[in-house]
Each structure stands twice: as structure tokens, then as C-alpha cells.
N, C-alpha and C positions, 0 to 999 in steps of 0.2 A: 761201393765204387763201381762205375761202369765205364768202359772204354770202347771206342770204335777204332778198330785197326783196319786200315784200308790198304790192301796190296794193289799196286797199279799194274796193269797189263792189258792185253787185248784178248777177247774171247775167241775161241776157235782152235781147232787142232793145228792149223798151219802156224800159229804163233806160240804154241805150247812150250817149245824148248828154245825160244829166242831170249836174247839178253834183256830185251825190253819187258819180258814177263817175269823178271826175277821177283817182283812184288807178289805175284801169284804163287811162285815157287816157295817163297818164305812162308806164306800162310799155309801152304800145303804141308809144311814141316810140322804143323800142329796135329795133323791127321793121324789116326790109328785105326785099327780094325773095327772099332766100335762106333766111330763117328765119321761123318762126311758132310760136305757142303750141301745145302739145299737151295733150290731155286727160289728167288724172292724178287721183289720189285727192284729193278735196276742192278741185278747181279745174283751172286751166289753168296750165301751167308752160313756161318757156323758160329754158334754160341758155345763158349766154354767157360768153365769156372776155374780160376787159379788163385789160390790163397785168398779166398773170400772176395775176389774181384770177378766181375763179369766182363769177359772179353767178347766183343762182337766182331768177328773176322769177316770182312767183306771183300769180295772180288767183283768189282763193277763189270757189267756186261755192256757198258756204254761205249766201249773202245777208249783207248788211252786219252785221246784228245778231248773227250767229253766227260771225263771223270767227275767233274765238279757237280754235275746233276745228281749223281748217286750219293756223293758225299753229303751234299746239302740235304737231300731227302732223308737220309738216315740220321744225320745230326739232329734235324728237326723232330723226326718221329721219336727218337730216343731221348730227346730233351737234354742234349749234351752241349757243353761249352767247348771252345777250341782247345783248352788244355787237356781234354779227354779224347782228343783225336790224335792218331798217329798214322801218318801216310808212309808207306814203305815203297821205295822206288829205286830204279836203276840210276846210275850216275856215271857218265863218261869222264867226268873231271877227276874221278878217283881211280887209282890203279885197281886192277882186279884183286878182289879179296879184302879191300879196305871197307870198313863199315863206319859210318859217321852218323851220330845223332845230333840234331840241331833243334832248338826250341822255335825257330822261325827262320825265314830267309827268302831270298828271291827264287824265281823259278829256274834260274840258271840256263834258260833256253829249253827247258823240258816242257813239252806241250801239255802233259798231264797236270803238272804243277801249275802251269800258267792258267789252265781252265779252272782248277780248284781255287786259285787265288782270285780269279775274276768273279766266279760264282759266289764265293764266301765274302767277297770284298775285303779280304785280309790275307796276309801271308804269315800271320802270327799263330801258327799251329806247328806242333812238332812233326818232324819228318826223319825217317831212318833211311839214309842214302847208302845204297849198296854199289860198291865200285865194280864196274864191268870193263874198265880199261878204255883205251882210245886207240887201238891198233887198226886204224883205218886211214885211207888217203883223204886228202882235203876234198870236201864235197860228197863224201861217201858215208856220212854219219848215219843216215837213215838205214842204209843197207847193213851197216854194222850192228846197230841195236836191234834191227829186225832179223838179223842173222842168228843161226844156231851157235851154241857154245863151241869153242874149239875143243879138240880132244884133250889138250893140256888143261884148259879151264874146267872141263867136266870132271877131271880127277879130284879136284878140290871143292866141287860144287856142294856136295853133301855137308862138308865141314863148314862152308860159308853159310849155308842155310841154317845149320844148327846154331852157329854163333849169332845169327840174326834173330832167331826165335828166342834165344836166351836174352838177347838185348831187349826184346819186346816184353818178356816176362819181368825183367828188371825195371823197365820203364813204368810198368803198371803197378809194381809193388814197392819199389824202393824210391822211385821218382826220377825225374829227368836229370837233375844235377849230378847225383851220384852215378847214374848210368853213363852220362856223358864223360865224367872224369875217368871212369874205368875203361869204357869202350873206345873212346876216341884216341887213346894212346896205343891201342893194340892193333895188330894186323894179322890176318889169317896166316 
């Protein structure tokens, strides 16, 4: 079994610690001293094995709003269907620390998901939504998601990332239904 796990974010040091890059942060949770991401077409890639599954971790370098190009390229290259894709993204509709797995859904106003939906001509793919909260004034959403984590949020960030990486492992081994049943009722 092979899975493409795509963490959404923006390339570049100026975006590294922003809420919008939580997808990249979650994939970085798989790193250790022996492995690292390597540059590839449309992003950075890390292949890992977990319980006889191949996980292709991808951090697109196409910027958030053009993520669909990278997703489509690697889905085609690896000959994967939509059930073997998992997109990891930030979500302002969820309180900070909430993690939700869904088998499909709308873009919810998220431009990265909107581009993926448009390029794939489908919204029928699993996504792992990471709650970043919505502590911003009306009209300041972009500033909020492109802003750095608050000091309060940073205290729990490692635990949030760890929970998300465990959810990815569960999705790839036990399946989406069991993982959703366990994950979606818990909060950080």
C-alpha cells in the first residue's frame, strides 16, 4: 500500500512558523536524525515505510494557493487514487488544538483546498484539518493565518503535531473510519 500525504504550506523562511504552515510542521514531525526531505519536482519529498506501507510525504513548493499542481503531478506519477491521498491543512473553523479527519468536503474558503479541488476536479479525498483558531478581527483572516503562533499556542504545538502524525499513521494502517471515530471526538 502506498499513500501520498501532502502537508499544505508556503515555502520560504518568512512562512516557516506561521499558522498556515501547520501542514508542513506536521510532516516535519516524521523527521529524525537519519532522514530528511529532499528537493523534488513541485516540492520537497520524504519517503518512509511504516508497518509495510509506503508513505510519500510531500511539502509543495508551489505556494498554498497553487497546491493542486503538485498534488496532481505526484498522484499521477505514483499512480494513486484519491483514497490514498491525505491532505494536511490548517483550519480556522476549528479551535486551536482540534484535529479532524474527513473523507471529503468543501474547501471551506481555504485557497489551498480550493486549488486542489479544482485541479483534481473532485473534493472526494481525505483531509486532516488542524485547528488554528480564529482569534482575529473581521477582515484580518489572512494576517492571522500568515502570522506566527502565539506564545500560548507554541506551548502545545509539539503535542498537536505529535497527535496529527499519529492520526496519519492510523489513517494509513487502520483506515479512515476507525481513525475518524477515535480522532474526531478527542481534543488536544
